[in-house]
C-alpha positions, 0 to 999 in steps of 0.5 A: 628233864627227859620226857617219856617219849624221849626215853622211848625213842632212845630205847627203840633206836636200831643201834640201841641195846637195852642194858641194866643202865636203862632199868630203873631201881626201887625208889623211882616213883614210876615203879609205884604208879599205875601204868596207862593202857596202850592205845589201840591199834598199836603204834609202831613205837609201842611195837618196837619197844616190845621187840626191844624188851624181848631182845633184852631178855634174849640177850640176858639169857645168852652167856656171851651177850650177857657178859658183853652188855653186863646184864642180869638174866631175866625171864620178864620185863615190864615197860615201867621198869624202863621208866615208861608208864605203859601196860607193856610186858615181855615174857621169855621163859625157856622150855623145861627139859624133858627126859625119857625113861632112860634119862635121855633128854627129849628134844623140845619142839619149842625153845621157849614155853613163853615168848611174847609181848603182851599189851594191856594184859590183865588177869581175868580169872584165877584159882583159889589155890595159891602158889609160890616159888620155893626159892623166892623171887628176884627183880631186875629193879631190885639190887638186893635179896628179899627172902620169903615166899611171894604168894601168888595165884597157882593158875591164871587166865590172862587177856591181852593184845598181841603186837598185831592188836589182836585180843588173846587169852591164855591160861597158865599154871605153875611157874609159867603163871608166876612170871606174867603175874610178876610183870603185870604187878609192875604195871599196877605199881606192885613190887614182888616183896609186897606179897611176902609176909613181913612177920614170917617171910617163909610162912607156909599157908594151908594148901599153898603149892610150892614150885621148885 
């Protein structure tokens, strides 16, 4: 049986690209376990894993690399999805296009609204208001569609450590808050469909914000 250290050492090899074959699917017990906090200061191994996770997300969003490596597009990835039970999440959310009054696209200063690896991320405060993505959610570890509103917090404040082992805090709202909530759930053994009402998947809760 391959140990976690052996799996991680394979994933961080310079020649290795993380692919869908490295991502475990629902039913694997690692996805239902509570991941361990990462030791600080960060080891080179954990830093490299974070870099490989971001590389995967970038490749998955690149049409050429995604086709070559047969990747499904993603904006977030958690270490438990790689069968590594550590509290490491990677986020790569493209910036949304903005337009002027004449309908011309305004060039964005940044390609990504979120481009980071978070270690030991946790939600330290959140809004009372709830939110859900209009079309529901998907997951790289789930090979089937699970329809319904995935009810989450509309706004969150997240505390985490960056790759330099420095403590950071970030406030997020809307779709940008949905992605880290999904990934933090993975480090707590929670799947996105756990938030869906099994009796009425598209139930509209009072005051709930719908994110297009």
